[in-house]
mmCIF file of the C-alpha atoms, coordinates in Angstrom:
data_MODEL
# 
_entry.id   MODEL 
# 
loop_
_atom_site.group_PDB 
_atom_site.id 
_atom_site.type_symbol 
_atom_site.label_atom_id 
_atom_site.label_alt_id 
_atom_site.label_comp_id 
_atom_site.label_asym_id 
_atom_site.label_entity_id 
_atom_site.label_seq_id 
_atom_site.pdbx_PDB_ins_code 
_atom_site.Cartn_x 
_atom_site.Cartn_y 
_atom_site.Cartn_z 
_atom_site.occupancy 
_atom_site.B_iso_or_equiv 
_atom_site.pdbx_formal_charge 
_atom_site.auth_seq_id 
_atom_site.auth_comp_id 
_atom_site.auth_asym_id 
_atom_site.auth_atom_id 
_atom_site.pdbx_PDB_model_num 
ATOM 1   C CA . MET A 1 1   ? 143.659 33.070 28.109  1.00 0.00 ? 1   MET A CA 1 
ATOM 2   C CA . ILE A 1 2   ? 142.219 30.118 26.203  1.00 0.00 ? 2   ILE A CA 1 
ATOM 3   C CA . ARG A 1 3   ? 138.739 31.578 26.420  1.00 0.00 ? 3   ARG A CA 1 
ATOM 4   C CA . ASP A 1 4   ? 140.005 34.890 25.070  1.00 0.00 ? 4   ASP A CA 1 
ATOM 5   C CA . ASP A 1 5   ? 141.691 33.146 22.115  1.00 0.00 ? 5   ASP A CA 1 
ATOM 6   C CA . GLY A 1 6   ? 138.486 31.233 21.443  1.00 0.00 ? 6   GLY A CA 1 
ATOM 7   C CA . LEU A 1 7   ? 136.565 34.483 21.430  1.00 0.00 ? 7   LEU A CA 1 
ATOM 8   C CA . HIS A 1 8   ? 138.994 36.001 18.937  1.00 0.00 ? 8   HIS A CA 1 
ATOM 9   C CA . LEU A 1 9   ? 138.700 32.932 16.735  1.00 0.00 ? 9   LEU A CA 1 
ATOM 10  C CA . PHE A 1 10  ? 134.907 33.142 16.878  1.00 0.00 ? 10  PHE A CA 1 
ATOM 11  C CA . ALA A 1 11  ? 135.017 36.853 16.013  1.00 0.00 ? 11  ALA A CA 1 
ATOM 12  C CA . PHE A 1 12  ? 137.321 36.157 13.058  1.00 0.00 ? 12  PHE A CA 1 
ATOM 13  C CA . PHE A 1 13  ? 135.042 33.479 11.586  1.00 0.00 ? 13  PHE A CA 1 
ATOM 14  C CA . PHE A 1 14  ? 131.913 35.537 12.248  1.00 0.00 ? 14  PHE A CA 1 
ATOM 15  C CA . HIS A 1 15  ? 133.502 38.521 10.483  1.00 0.00 ? 15  HIS A CA 1 
ATOM 16  C CA . TYR A 1 16  ? 134.556 36.256 7.582   1.00 0.00 ? 16  TYR A CA 1 
ATOM 17  C CA . TYR A 1 17  ? 131.018 34.836 7.341   1.00 0.00 ? 17  TYR A CA 1 
ATOM 18  C CA . ILE A 1 18  ? 129.464 38.322 7.240   1.00 0.00 ? 18  ILE A CA 1 
ATOM 19  C CA . LEU A 1 19  ? 131.913 39.476 4.550   1.00 0.00 ? 19  LEU A CA 1 
ATOM 20  C CA . SER A 1 20  ? 131.274 36.316 2.514   1.00 0.00 ? 20  SER A CA 1 
ATOM 21  C CA . THR A 1 21  ? 127.532 36.808 2.707   1.00 0.00 ? 21  THR A CA 1 
ATOM 22  C CA . MET A 1 22  ? 127.805 40.467 1.768   1.00 0.00 ? 22  MET A CA 1 
ATOM 23  C CA . SER A 1 23  ? 130.157 39.627 -1.094  1.00 0.00 ? 23  SER A CA 1 
ATOM 24  C CA . GLN A 1 24  ? 127.780 36.961 -2.403  1.00 0.00 ? 24  GLN A CA 1 
ATOM 25  C CA . ALA A 1 25  ? 124.870 39.419 -2.294  1.00 0.00 ? 25  ALA A CA 1 
ATOM 26  C CA . GLU A 1 26  ? 126.952 42.076 -4.049  1.00 0.00 ? 26  GLU A CA 1 
ATOM 27  C CA . PHE A 1 27  ? 128.051 39.529 -6.656  1.00 0.00 ? 27  PHE A CA 1 
ATOM 28  C CA . ASP A 1 28  ? 124.463 38.428 -7.294  1.00 0.00 ? 28  ASP A CA 1 
ATOM 29  C CA . GLN A 1 29  ? 123.398 42.065 -7.658  1.00 0.00 ? 29  GLN A CA 1 
ATOM 30  C CA . ALA A 1 30  ? 126.281 42.814 -10.046 1.00 0.00 ? 30  ALA A CA 1 
ATOM 31  C CA . ALA A 1 31  ? 125.364 39.740 -12.129 1.00 0.00 ? 31  ALA A CA 1 
ATOM 32  C CA . ALA A 1 32  ? 121.853 41.176 -12.465 1.00 0.00 ? 32  ALA A CA 1 
ATOM 33  C CA . ASP A 1 33  ? 123.087 44.739 -13.066 1.00 0.00 ? 33  ASP A CA 1 
ATOM 34  C CA . VAL A 1 34  ? 125.437 43.725 -15.887 1.00 0.00 ? 34  VAL A CA 1 
ATOM 35  C CA . LYS A 1 35  ? 122.389 42.862 -18.014 1.00 0.00 ? 35  LYS A CA 1 
ATOM 36  C CA . ASN A 1 36  ? 121.181 46.476 -17.828 1.00 0.00 ? 36  ASN A CA 1 
ATOM 37  C CA . LEU A 1 37  ? 124.304 48.506 -18.553 1.00 0.00 ? 37  LEU A CA 1 
ATOM 38  C CA . SER A 1 38  ? 123.599 51.723 -20.449 1.00 0.00 ? 38  SER A CA 1 
ATOM 39  C CA . LYS A 1 39  ? 126.612 51.165 -22.732 1.00 0.00 ? 39  LYS A CA 1 
ATOM 40  C CA . LYS A 1 40  ? 127.498 47.777 -24.236 1.00 0.00 ? 40  LYS A CA 1 
ATOM 41  C CA . PRO A 1 41  ? 130.893 46.597 -22.963 1.00 0.00 ? 41  PRO A CA 1 
ATOM 42  C CA . SER A 1 42  ? 133.694 46.004 -25.456 1.00 0.00 ? 42  SER A CA 1 
ATOM 43  C CA . ASP A 1 43  ? 134.539 42.438 -26.466 1.00 0.00 ? 43  ASP A CA 1 
ATOM 44  C CA . ASP A 1 44  ? 137.574 42.521 -24.153 1.00 0.00 ? 44  ASP A CA 1 
ATOM 45  C CA . GLN A 1 45  ? 135.417 43.698 -21.246 1.00 0.00 ? 45  GLN A CA 1 
ATOM 46  C CA . LEU A 1 46  ? 132.814 41.013 -21.984 1.00 0.00 ? 46  LEU A CA 1 
ATOM 47  C CA . LEU A 1 47  ? 135.529 38.352 -21.964 1.00 0.00 ? 47  LEU A CA 1 
ATOM 48  C CA . LYS A 1 48  ? 136.909 39.685 -18.676 1.00 0.00 ? 48  LYS A CA 1 
ATOM 49  C CA . LEU A 1 49  ? 133.396 39.581 -17.175 1.00 0.00 ? 49  LEU A CA 1 
ATOM 50  C CA . TYR A 1 50  ? 132.888 36.052 -18.485 1.00 0.00 ? 50  TYR A CA 1 
ATOM 51  C CA . GLY A 1 51  ? 136.195 34.786 -17.104 1.00 0.00 ? 51  GLY A CA 1 
ATOM 52  C CA . LEU A 1 52  ? 135.614 36.284 -13.664 1.00 0.00 ? 52  LEU A CA 1 
ATOM 53  C CA . PHE A 1 53  ? 132.007 35.062 -13.546 1.00 0.00 ? 53  PHE A CA 1 
ATOM 54  C CA . LYS A 1 54  ? 133.014 31.504 -14.446 1.00 0.00 ? 54  LYS A CA 1 
ATOM 55  C CA . GLN A 1 55  ? 135.853 31.510 -11.909 1.00 0.00 ? 55  GLN A CA 1 
ATOM 56  C CA . ALA A 1 56  ? 133.521 32.864 -9.216  1.00 0.00 ? 56  ALA A CA 1 
ATOM 57  C CA . THR A 1 57  ? 130.786 30.324 -9.921  1.00 0.00 ? 57  THR A CA 1 
ATOM 58  C CA . ALA A 1 58  ? 132.601 27.212 -11.173 1.00 0.00 ? 58  ALA A CA 1 
ATOM 59  C CA . GLY A 1 59  ? 136.194 27.559 -9.964  1.00 0.00 ? 59  GLY A CA 1 
ATOM 60  C CA . ASP A 1 60  ? 139.238 26.637 -12.007 1.00 0.00 ? 60  ASP A CA 1 
ATOM 61  C CA . ASN A 1 61  ? 138.762 25.787 -15.665 1.00 0.00 ? 61  ASN A CA 1 
ATOM 62  C CA . ASN A 1 62  ? 139.254 22.041 -16.047 1.00 0.00 ? 62  ASN A CA 1 
ATOM 63  C CA . THR A 1 63  ? 137.652 21.746 -19.483 1.00 0.00 ? 63  THR A CA 1 
ATOM 64  C CA . SER A 1 64  ? 139.444 20.913 -22.708 1.00 0.00 ? 64  SER A CA 1 
ATOM 65  C CA . LYS A 1 65  ? 140.648 23.860 -24.755 1.00 0.00 ? 65  LYS A CA 1 
ATOM 66  C CA . PRO A 1 66  ? 138.464 24.327 -27.856 1.00 0.00 ? 66  PRO A CA 1 
ATOM 67  C CA . GLY A 1 67  ? 140.002 23.794 -31.269 1.00 0.00 ? 67  GLY A CA 1 
ATOM 68  C CA . MET A 1 68  ? 141.654 26.669 -33.097 1.00 0.00 ? 68  MET A CA 1 
ATOM 69  C CA . LEU A 1 69  ? 138.705 27.017 -35.477 1.00 0.00 ? 69  LEU A CA 1 
ATOM 70  C CA . ASP A 1 70  ? 136.329 27.730 -32.577 1.00 0.00 ? 70  ASP A CA 1 
ATOM 71  C CA . LEU A 1 71  ? 137.465 31.333 -32.114 1.00 0.00 ? 71  LEU A CA 1 
ATOM 72  C CA . LYS A 1 72  ? 134.635 32.363 -29.782 1.00 0.00 ? 72  LYS A CA 1 
ATOM 73  C CA . GLY A 1 73  ? 134.930 29.231 -27.642 1.00 0.00 ? 73  GLY A CA 1 
ATOM 74  C CA . LYS A 1 74  ? 138.700 29.573 -27.486 1.00 0.00 ? 74  LYS A CA 1 
ATOM 75  C CA . ALA A 1 75  ? 138.487 33.235 -26.402 1.00 0.00 ? 75  ALA A CA 1 
ATOM 76  C CA . LYS A 1 76  ? 135.990 32.370 -23.663 1.00 0.00 ? 76  LYS A CA 1 
ATOM 77  C CA . TRP A 1 77  ? 138.101 29.410 -22.525 1.00 0.00 ? 77  TRP A CA 1 
ATOM 78  C CA . GLU A 1 78  ? 141.211 31.603 -22.330 1.00 0.00 ? 78  GLU A CA 1 
ATOM 79  C CA . ALA A 1 79  ? 139.332 34.326 -20.423 1.00 0.00 ? 79  ALA A CA 1 
ATOM 80  C CA . TRP A 1 80  ? 138.203 31.807 -17.827 1.00 0.00 ? 80  TRP A CA 1 
ATOM 81  C CA . ASN A 1 81  ? 141.554 30.011 -17.704 1.00 0.00 ? 81  ASN A CA 1 
ATOM 82  C CA . SER A 1 82  ? 143.375 33.321 -17.121 1.00 0.00 ? 82  SER A CA 1 
ATOM 83  C CA . ASN A 1 83  ? 141.785 33.352 -13.648 1.00 0.00 ? 83  ASN A CA 1 
ATOM 84  C CA . LYS A 1 84  ? 143.000 29.852 -12.720 1.00 0.00 ? 84  LYS A CA 1 
ATOM 85  C CA . GLY A 1 85  ? 144.037 29.667 -9.073  1.00 0.00 ? 85  GLY A CA 1 
ATOM 86  C CA . LYS A 1 86  ? 142.016 32.730 -8.084  1.00 0.00 ? 86  LYS A CA 1 
ATOM 87  C CA . ASP A 1 87  ? 139.736 32.000 -5.127  1.00 0.00 ? 87  ASP A CA 1 
ATOM 88  C CA . GLN A 1 88  ? 135.980 32.493 -5.382  1.00 0.00 ? 88  GLN A CA 1 
ATOM 89  C CA . ALA A 1 89  ? 135.838 35.562 -3.131  1.00 0.00 ? 89  ALA A CA 1 
ATOM 90  C CA . THR A 1 90  ? 138.545 37.382 -5.098  1.00 0.00 ? 90  THR A CA 1 
ATOM 91  C CA . ALA A 1 91  ? 136.886 36.554 -8.425  1.00 0.00 ? 91  ALA A CA 1 
ATOM 92  C CA . GLN A 1 92  ? 133.566 37.825 -7.067  1.00 0.00 ? 92  GLN A CA 1 
ATOM 93  C CA . GLN A 1 93  ? 135.141 41.054 -5.808  1.00 0.00 ? 93  GLN A CA 1 
ATOM 94  C CA . GLU A 1 94  ? 136.893 41.698 -9.125  1.00 0.00 ? 94  GLU A CA 1 
ATOM 95  C CA . TYR A 1 95  ? 133.672 40.970 -11.031 1.00 0.00 ? 95  TYR A CA 1 
ATOM 96  C CA . VAL A 1 96  ? 131.700 43.409 -8.852  1.00 0.00 ? 96  VAL A CA 1 
ATOM 97  C CA . ALA A 1 97  ? 134.404 46.079 -9.266  1.00 0.00 ? 97  ALA A CA 1 
ATOM 98  C CA . LEU A 1 98  ? 134.380 45.672 -13.054 1.00 0.00 ? 98  LEU A CA 1 
ATOM 99  C CA . VAL A 1 99  ? 130.584 45.881 -13.242 1.00 0.00 ? 99  VAL A CA 1 
ATOM 100 C CA . ARG A 1 100 ? 130.610 49.026 -11.069 1.00 0.00 ? 100 ARG A CA 1 
ATOM 101 C CA . GLN A 1 101 ? 133.302 50.527 -13.318 1.00 0.00 ? 101 GLN A CA 1 
ATOM 102 C CA . LEU A 1 102 ? 131.203 49.771 -16.412 1.00 0.00 ? 102 LEU A CA 1 
ATOM 103 C CA . GLN A 1 103 ? 128.131 51.288 -14.766 1.00 0.00 ? 103 GLN A CA 1 
ATOM 104 C CA . SER A 1 104 ? 129.998 54.548 -14.211 1.00 0.00 ? 104 SER A CA 1 
ATOM 105 C CA . GLN A 1 105 ? 130.920 54.891 -17.897 1.00 0.00 ? 105 GLN A CA 1 
# 
């Protein structure tokens, strides 16, 4: 019984490792693909992409919020901060899904 449980645990972690690797490769490809979209994304879409990318690559936003006169910096900060608490894999998956959606437009 213990051996069987160990085998299941190994299979779980192996499956998780394969999914993580595939997700990282998909994320890297999406990050390259976003530079070659046929149609320029809207400002809202660009901010969503930015926030997900930063969350996927840097984790939670722990930087100081820009001043109210720095409109661009504030918008980017808020886009990133809106993903606070989201794990890396989820942020990567959402980023890939958004890039694929933009590619289909």
